[in-house]
C-alpha positions in Angstrom: 62.0 57.8 94.7 65.0 59.2 96.5 68.4 57.8 95.4 70.9 56.2 97.7 73.2 59.3 97.2 70.4 61.7 98.2 69.6 59.6 101.3 73.3 59.5 102.4 73.5 63.3 101.7 70.5 63.9 103.9 72.2 61.8 106.7 75.4 63.8 106.4 73.5 67.1 106.4 71.6 66.1 109.6 74.8 65.2 111.3 76.6 68.4 110.1 73.7 70.5 111.4 73.8 68.7 114.7 77.5 69.5 115.0 76.6 73.2 114.7 74.3 73.2 117.7 76.0 74.9 120.7 74.3 73.0 123.5 75.8 69.6 124.2 72.6 67.9 125.2 70.7 69.1 122.1 73.7 68.3 119.9 74.0 64.7 121.2 70.2 64.2 121.1 70.1 65.3 117.5 72.9 63.0 116.5 71.4 60.0 118.3 67.9 60.7 116.9 69.4 60.9 113.4 71.3 57.6 113.6 68.4 55.8 115.2 66.0 57.1 112.6 68.2 56.0 109.7 68.8 52.6 111.3 65.1 52.1 111.9 64.3 52.9 108.2 67.3 51.1 106.7 65.2 47.9 105.9 62.4 49.7 104.1 61.8 48.3 100.6 58.5 49.8 99.5 59.3 52.9 97.3 56.4 54.9 98.9 57.6 54.3 102.4 61.1 55.2 101.4 59.9 58.4 99.9 57.8 59.2 103.0 60.8 58.6 105.3 63.0 60.7 103.1 60.5 63.6 103.2 60.3 63.3 106.9 64.1 63.5 107.1 64.1 66.6 105.0 61.5 68.2 107.3 63.6 67.2 110.3 66.7 68.8 108.6 64.8 72.1 108.1 63.7 72.0 111.7 67.2 71.3 113.0 68.6 74.2 110.9 66.0 76.6 112.3 66.8 75.4 115.8 70.5 75.9 115.2 69.8 79.6 114.3 67.6 80.1 117.3 70.1 78.5 119.7 73.0 80.5 118.3 71.1 83.7 119.1 70.8 82.8 122.8 74.2 81.2 123.6 75.0 81.5 127.3 78.1 83.6 128.1 79.6 80.7 130.1 79.3 77.3 128.5 79.9 75.3 131.6 80.5 75.7 135.4 84.1 74.8 134.8 84.6 78.0 132.9 83.6 80.3 135.8 86.4 82.2 137.5 87.0 82.0 141.2 85.7 85.6 141.8 82.3 84.8 140.3 82.0 81.7 142.5 82.9 83.4 145.8 80.7 86.5 145.3 77.6 84.5 144.9 
């Protein structure tokens, strides 16, 4: 069975990985999904279901880390419309 420390470590790792995502929508979705998932599973008492939820969380962490790498490879040059200069807006 996963210890309480390991579970909180997984939670912190998921939030830390979400913080590294460059896209705002994906970053916020990942944070929201993490907190919702942990809140949903917080009342689990059966050791088998706790272990299953912990393993699913580890899988989600690995997925988030892979996505973080992929998204970092394709970061847009301009993060938002507010960062465009006036010349780029008038020429289009």
